[in-house]
C-alpha positions, 0 to 999 in steps of 0.5 A: 408367557411364563414358559417363554422365559426358559427358552434361552435358559435351556439353550444354555444347556448345550454341552451338559451332555459332556459331563454325564457319566464321568463328565468327559465323554463328549466335551473338554474343559475348553468347550465347557469354558466356551459355553460359559463365555457364551452364557455370559454374553447372553446375560449381557445381552439380556441385561441390555434388553431389561434396561430397554424394558425399564425405559419403555415402562418409564415412558408408559408411566409418563404417558399415563401420568399425562393422560391422568392429568388430562382426565382430571382436567376433563372431569373438572370441565364436565363438573363445571358444565354440569353446574352451568347446565343446572344454572341455565336450566334454573334460568330457563325456568325463571324465563318461562315464569317471566314468559307466563307473566308477559303472556298474562300482560299480553292477554290483558293488553289484547282485551283492552285493545279489543274493548277500545276497538269496539269503542272506536267503532262506536265513535266512528258510527256516531261521527257518521250519523251526526257528522262529527264536528257538526254535532259538537257545534250543535252542542255549543250553539244550544247554550242558554247563556255564556256560562253554559257555553263555556261549560259545554265547550269544556265538555266537548274539549274533554271528550275530544281529548279523551278520544285522542288519549284512547287512540294514543293508548291504543297505539301504545298497547299495540306497540307494547304487545309487539315488544313483549312478544318479541322479548319473550321469544328472544329470551326463550330462544337465547336461554334455550340456545345456551342450554343446548350448547352446554349439553352438546359440550357435555356430550363432547367432554364425556366422549373425550373422557371415554377416549382417555379411559380407553387410552389409559386402559391401553397404556396400563395393559401395555405396561402390564405386558412389559412388566411381565416381559421384564419379569420373564427377562429377570427370571431368564437372567437368573436361569442363565446365572444358574447355567453359568454356575452349573458349567463352572461346577462341571469344569471343576468336576472335569479337572478333578476327573482328569487329575484322578484319571492321571493318578489312576493311570500312574498307579496302574502302570506302577502296579503292572510293573511291580506285578511283572517284576514279582512274576519274574522273581517268583517261581511259585505263586498262589492265589485266593479271594474272599470278602462279601458282596456290597449291598446296593443302595435301596430305593423305592423307585421301580428303576427300569434297566433301560436308559429311562425309568418310570417318572411316577406311579399313578394312572395315565390320564392324558397323552401327547395329543391335541386337547381343549383346542390346543396341543398337549406336549406331554403326558399326565399321570394322576394319583390321589394318594398322599406324598406320591414321589416324582423320580428323575427319569434318567441320570442328568443335571438339574437345569432349573428347579423353581416355581413357575406360574404356568408349570407350578413347582417344576424341575428341568433336567438335562440328560445324555443318552447314547450321545443324544441330549434330552430334556425332561420337564416334571411340573405341577409338583407339590414340592421339589426335593432337588436344587438347580445344578444338582447331579441326579441319578435315574430313579432319584426322588426330585419332588412330590406330586401336586396341583400347583400352577396352571393345573386342575387336579393332582397329577404329574405333567411330564414332558420329553424333549429331544435336545433343548426345551424351547417356547414353541416346544418344537423339540417335544416328543411323545414319551410313550415308548421311550420312557416307561409309563404306568 
């Protein structure tokens, strides 16, 4: 995404061809001012876009804050549910212990019931054999005296009462058995139902928590993308400001050139007039020459005679071709030597010299060759030796070969665009055959 930042910035270079090689071949001061006005409008539009990005970031921050509050609520609810589950499970264990106690009581009650059943069966057999109440009368009538009768009557009453008590206790035990069994089943069902409900709630809360995690991650990703976009916009604004300053510089150079051209024209006219006058008044004339030839500036760059020259010495390692599942819109020149210089491929004006996360240390230069505007990109440099807005000559050093940005080894990544650079690189052309290569 970092590369996109340059699309509008380089678009601002329309008209740089007007001030190459004298700054007057293709554009006037008026056209340069028009270009500067256009850039100022782009800067204004960009400022509005940056404000929109700020609003989006603020909105996302608010959404994230709300999500985090909801996540805190869910975390507390999950913690509370865990606590309740633990409590209910402990209660369930107590209930199971109570169940075990009741089951033991039930077992004892069943044994008593069985014993009473046997006793009652035995009594029933005796009644059938003796005639029930008749046998009690025989007991009473067999008394020897009144006192013995009273004793026997009391004994019979006690036995009959005991039989009635056995029957009542038997019924009470049976009822207790039924009540205890129902109580055990109900308590166990109630506690287990509460535990099941709490575990279901816990699952739901954790699912909601996972959803909030995903939502927060999505919002954070959106914010990161918008922050990155905002950084690109801010960088683009800086590029546009640099373009505006460069055009202002071009306007000053053009004004100076026009003044110097007018002065030179006047001086030439005066010199011509003086020469004509001297020729008319002087019948005898002589001529002579002398002086030494000037020494051209020295350079270590192998400057070619054509419009472009070699951008760096080294080994040609990659061309303008598909590579690694994408397209390589330039050529790579590698050199393991120390302090390998990078040169301007042609005369031009530095559009921007800065550090990019993708290109690393990079220099964009606009060139005008035979009326055609070109843009060169020299990337991954260890260091840059020219600044934005600088006027450079063909073969002038602009940096040192390096391994910065999105790079896997020391090399120069060099691009050539016919016209302006753009994010889609639709103007990129193969430098081979146009720019001399190692």
